[in-house]
N, C-alpha and C positions, 0 to 999 in steps of 0.2 A: 516705672521704667517703660519706655516706648519700645516694644518688642520688634518693630519694623526698622529701628535704627540699624545701619549696616553692621556695626560691631556685634549687636545682639543677634542678628541673623547668622553671622559667622559662628557665634557661640552655639546657637541651636543646631546649625549644620554639623558641627563637630560632635555635639551630644548625640545626635541620631547616628552619625557615623560610628562613634565609639560603641554605642549600644549594639549595632549590627555586627561589628567585628568581634566584640567581646562575647556575643552569643555563640559565634561559630568557632572562636579560638579561646578555649577555656584557659589556656596559659597565655597571660599577657602581662605587660608591665607598663605602668603609667609614670612617665618622667615629669610631666606637668599636665595641666588641664587640657592642653591641646597637642601634646606630643606623647605618643604611645607606641609600643611594640606589641605585635600579636604573632603567636606561633600557631601554625595550622595543625600541629600535632603536639601531644603532651610529652612525647619521648622521641628519641632518635628513630627516624624512619625515612624511607624514600620520599614521603609526602610532606615532610616538615619543612616549611618555608617561613621566614620571618618577614612580616610586613611592618614597616615603620611609617607612621603618619606624622608629619611635622607641620604644625600650625604657624601662624604669623607672630604669635606672642610667646615664643619659646624662650625662657630664661637661659642665660649662658650655661648655668650649672646643669640644667636639664639637657641641653643640647650636648654638652660635654659627656654626660652619662650615656646618652644615646649613641654617640660616636664611639665611645669606649666599648659598648656592647657589640657594635658592628665590627670593630677591630678584632674582637675575641670570639666571634662565632664563625664556624665553617659552613653554616647553612647558606642556602640560596637566600638572597635578601632583595626585597623590593621596597625602596624608599620613595614616598610620595611627599613632595614639599610644596607648601604654599608658595606662590610666585614671589613673595617678598623675601623668601629665604634662599632662593636659588643662587643668587650672585655670591652670597657669603659662604655657601657650602660647596659650590661647584668644585673648587680646587681640591678640597680635602676629600670629597667623595671620589673624584677621579684618581687621586693618589691611592685610594683603598681598592681600586679595581672596578669601580662603578662606571657605567656609561649611561647617557641620557636615553630615555625611551619616549613614550608618547606623552603629550600634554592633554589633560582633561579639564573640565570646567565644573565647578560646584554651582548648582542651580537651585532655585526655590520657586514654588508656585503657591500663591495664597488661594486656598481652596474656595474661598468666598467668590473668587473671580472665575472659577472654573465652570465651563458650560459643556456638558456632554453632548456630542453630536449623535443623532440617531443613525442606525445602520439597518438596512433591509436585507443584508446578506445572511445566508444560513450558516451562522457560526455558533459554536458551542463555547461560551466564554464564562469563566468564573473560577471560584475557589476550588482547589483540589488538595487532597491529602495523599494522592498517589504520586510519590516522588520518582517512581520509575518512569512515569510519563513526563513529569516536570523537567527532569534532568536532560532529556533528549535534545531540546533546542539549546540548552545551556552548554552542553558538551560540544555541540556542533558549532555554535556561534563563537565560542572562545577557544576552539581547537584544543580541547582537553583530551589527553590520552584516556582510554577507557578506565584504567586504574585510578587516575587522578579524579575523573568525574565520579567514580564510585565513592572515593574518599570524601569528596565534597558533598555528595548526596547524604552520606552517613552523618556528617556534621549537621546538616539541616534536619535530618530525621531525629537526631538527639535533641535538638531544640524543640521540635514538634512534640516529642514524647514527654518533655518536661513542661509542656503548656506555656511556652514563651510566646511573646507577642510577635509572632512571625507567621505570615500568611502567604501561601503559594497560589499563583494564578496560572491558568493555561488557556489557550485558545486552540480549538480543533475545527477542521472542516472535513466533511466526508469521512469522518471517523479517524482522521489522521492529525496528530499533534503538529502544530505549526509554530507556536511561540509560547514563551513562559516568562514569568518574572517573580520577584519576591517583594513583598511589602512588609516593612517592620514598623512598629509603633513604639515611641519612647516619650513618655510624659506628655501625651497629647500632640506630639509631632510625628509625622510620617516620613518614611524614606523608601524610595524604590531602588532595588538592586537586581542584578542578574537579568536585566532586560535582554531577551535573546529571541531571535527569529531564525528559523532554518535558512541556510544560505540560499537555497534554490527557490524560496518563495518571498524573498524580501521585495519591498517596493509595492506590495499589494494592500498596505494599510492594516495588516494584522496586528503589528506592534502597537500602533496608535489605538486600535480598538481595545486591546488588552489593557493598556495603560489607563484608558478612560474607566474601565471597569474597576481597576485597582484604586483609582482616585475616588470614585464614588463610594467604594467600601471604606476608604480612609475617612472620608467626610462623615459617613454613617457612624464611625467609631468616635467622632468628635474632634478629629484632627483639624487644626487651623491652617496648617501649611504642610507641604510635601517637599522634601529635598531629594536630590540625586546628584550623582557624579557622571557627567556626560562625556563620551568620547567625541572626537572631532566629527565622526561620521553621523553621530546621533543628535548633535546639538540643534540642527534645524528642525527636526521632528519635535523636540521638546519645546522649542520656541513657539511653534505653531499651536501647541497645547497651552501656552501661557507661561511656561517656565522662564525665569529671568536669571541671568548669570550673576554670581556673587564674586567669584575670583577664579583664576586659573591655577592648576596644580601641575608640577613637572615630576614625572616618574624617573627614577634612576634604578638600574638593576645590576646585580652582581651574581654570578653563578656560584654554586657551592665550591668551597676550597677542598680539593681532594688531598688526602694524606700523602706526604712525600714518599 
């Protein structure tokens, strides 16, 4: 099998995505190989959100089961659809109270093509196990409320405590944290997540420098490729690093349904 064929890269992307989400969401349900639901908490709590990831090859019965779950949960839901599924599901999702949110892009970098650029700046870059430090840019960049950021940090800490293939990186200058990210490894493939830079220091190249460090670490662990999901604002940075787009994804969101 030629692993660089488009369909195979899509499969590898979904595999790394599923590994990352399943690590952080111990309660999850797989409807098919590329359609899964993940719950951010194991029981009812203010932090429990359901994420649905829908791939391009979802069988009708799996999609029906996923929609049935969405109809019968009162949780906040974020559904992310492969671009090929948007037209078929748009009407049913809007009828369930969803509205379209941002578009993101699945991307891949062949690490054999990656060339790290030297930096002469005085930056402290590398792995960290101090998640109190790591969470600061994440909470800032994604506008997380303090209690939500603490819950997300706890989920990452649990994965660290059980020695999962999850690596946290941070970059600091003058003793101050500037950006952070997460690297996960799944069956020899890498994924970048939580790439975050403090709002007031963006545009200085900190994120690029940190991504380079994480990519070098992934290569040292034997990864052949690295995958990520890019927002519209980040895609140009990833392209400059050599990442190539695989396909677009459309997010749909629905708030929690409050009891009558």
